[in-house]
C-alpha positions as CSV (number, residue, x, y, z in Angstrom):
1,M,-13.9,14.8,-10.5
2,N,-11.2,11.9,-11.0
3,K,-11.1,10.0,-7.8
4,C,-8.2,8.3,-5.9
5,L,-7.7,6.3,-2.7
6,E,-5.2,7.8,-0.5
7,I,-4.2,4.4,1.9
8,K,-2.7,5.0,5.0
9,Y,-0.7,2.1,6.6
10,L,0.0,2.6,10.4
11,L,3.4,1.9,11.7
12,A,1.4,-0.4,14.2
13,G,-0.5,-1.8,12.1
14,G,-3.9,-1.2,10.1
15,K,-4.9,1.6,7.8
16,R,-6.8,4.1,7.1
17,I,-8.7,5.4,4.2
18,F,-9.7,8.2,2.3
19,E,-11.4,9.4,-1.0
20,C,-10.0,12.0,-2.6
21,E,-9.7,14.2,-5.9
22,L,-6.6,13.6,-8.0
23,I,-5.2,16.5,-9.3
24,Y,-1.6,15.6,-10.6
25,T,0.9,12.0,-10.9
26,D,3.3,10.5,-13.3
27,Y,3.6,7.7,-11.1
28,Q,7.0,9.4,-9.0
29,F,5.0,12.5,-7.9
30,G,1.8,13.3,-7.2
31,I,-0.7,15.7,-5.6
32,L,-4.6,14.7,-4.1
33,K,-7.2,17.1,-3.0
34,Y,-9.1,16.2,0.3
35,V,-12.0,18.5,1.8
36,L,-12.5,17.8,5.5
37,E,-15.9,16.8,6.3
38,K,-15.9,17.6,10.1
39,S,-13.5,20.4,11.8
40,F,-10.1,18.6,12.9
41,T,-7.8,19.2,15.3
42,V,-4.1,19.2,15.2
43,S,-2.0,20.0,18.2
44,N,-3.5,23.6,18.9
45,L,-4.2,24.1,15.1
46,K,-8.0,23.8,14.7
47,L,-8.9,22.9,10.6
48,P,-12.6,24.3,10.2
49,E,-14.9,22.0,8.3
50,G,-15.0,22.2,4.6
51,A,-10.7,22.9,4.8
52,I,-9.2,22.0,1.8
53,T,-6.2,19.6,2.6
54,Y,-3.4,19.4,-0.8
55,A,-1.6,17.0,-0.5
56,F,2.1,15.9,-1.8
57,Y,3.5,12.3,-2.8
58,W,6.8,11.6,-3.8
59,V,8.2,7.7,-4.3
60,D,12.0,9.1,-3.7
61,R,11.3,11.2,-0.7
62,P,11.0,10.3,3.3
63,Y,7.9,12.2,4.1
64,T,4.6,13.5,2.7
65,L,3.4,16.7,2.5
66,Y,0.1,18.1,3.2
67,K,-0.6,22.0,2.5
68,W,-4.2,23.0,4.5
69,Y,-6.5,25.5,3.3
70,M,-9.4,27.6,3.9
71,G,-10.1,30.0,0.3
72,R,-6.4,31.2,-0.5
73,K,-5.9,31.3,3.6
74,I,-3.1,29.1,4.8
75,Y,-3.6,27.2,8.3
76,A,-0.3,25.0,7.6
77,N,2.2,22.4,6.1
78,Y,2.2,19.3,7.5
79,F,5.2,16.9,7.2
80,N,4.3,13.0,7.3
81,I,7.7,10.9,7.7
82,A,7.0,8.1,5.8
83,D,8.6,4.8,3.8
84,R,7.1,2.9,1.2
85,I,5.4,5.1,-1.5
86,T,3.5,4.0,-4.5
87,L,1.7,6.1,-7.0
88,S,-1.4,5.0,-9.2
89,D,-4.2,6.7,-11.4
90,N,-6.6,5.6,-8.5
91,K,-4.6,4.7,-5.4
92,F,-1.6,6.6,-3.4
93,E,-0.4,4.4,-0.9
94,W,2.4,4.8,1.9
95,R,3.4,3.6,5.2
96,D,3.2,6.5,8.1
97,L,6.0,6.6,10.2
98,I,4.3,8.3,13.3
99,V,6.6,11.6,13.3
100,D,5.1,14.7,11.9
101,I,6.4,18.1,11.7
102,L,3.9,21.3,11.9
103,I,4.5,24.4,10.4
104,S,2.5,27.5,10.8
105,P,2.3,30.5,8.0
106,K,4.5,32.3,10.6
107,G,7.4,29.8,10.8
108,I,6.2,28.1,14.4
109,V,7.6,24.6,13.9
110,E,6.4,21.9,16.4
111,V,7.5,18.2,16.1
112,L,4.5,16.0,16.9
113,D,4.3,12.1,18.2
114,E,7.9,11.3,18.9
115,D,6.2,9.6,22.2
116,E,4.3,7.9,20.1
117,I,6.5,5.6,18.2
118,P,5.7,2.2,19.5
119,E,8.3,0.3,22.0
120,G,9.9,-2.4,19.9
121,T,10.2,-0.6,16.8
122,D,13.3,-1.8,14.5
123,L,16.0,0.0,15.0
124,E,16.7,0.8,11.6
125,I,12.9,2.3,11.2
126,K,13.9,4.7,13.8
127,K,17.1,5.9,13.0
128,Y,15.3,6.2,9.5
129,I,12.6,8.6,11.2
130,Y,15.2,10.7,12.9
131,R,17.4,11.3,10.1
132,N,14.6,12.3,8.2
133,K,12.7,14.6,11.5
134,E,16.6,16.2,10.8
135,Y,16.4,16.1,7.0
136,I,12.8,17.9,7.4
137,L,13.7,20.7,9.9
138,R,16.4,21.5,7.6
139,E,14.9,21.7,4.2
140,Y,11.4,22.8,4.7
141,P,11.8,26.1,3.5
142,Q,13.0,25.4,0.4
143,I,10.2,22.6,0.3
144,I,7.5,24.6,1.1
145,L,8.1,27.0,-1.6
146,E,8.7,24.2,-4.3
147,T,4.8,22.7,-3.4
148,D,3.6,26.7,-3.4
149,K,5.3,26.8,-6.7
150,I,3.8,23.3,-8.0
151,L,0.4,24.1,-6.7
152,I,0.2,27.6,-8.3
153,E,1.2,25.9,-11.7
154,T,-0.8,22.9,-11.5
155,L,-4.5,24.5,-10.2
């Protein structure tokens, strides 16, 4: 296993670090794999211990995408609005801009955490968040198809 750290910087400060498996990178695009060590709940979705995350990163896109699986069963696609994405062989870094979009396999869409944008957040960052939320809501079917295809070709 090629180890790679995912370092997620939080908008309000601080960071979270996860040890992952590097699946692919060309420094402009990359995929990490992470296995959940304990169950995790997002909105009304409960991901079991052992669920697999395939995380997609692009340095030129305003989001990251997590695809959650258990075996061949997909649980959801989860977009994180993001910026400052940088990729290397041993470290993927990005800034989490709080607002997330959860899409169930049945196409149910939930926008999460808009109410958690901190008071006093820079107006340009807010515009970036809302503009890219709308972009993801428009384009997610094509992005999901694109990443499904990449995953099949890569694994």
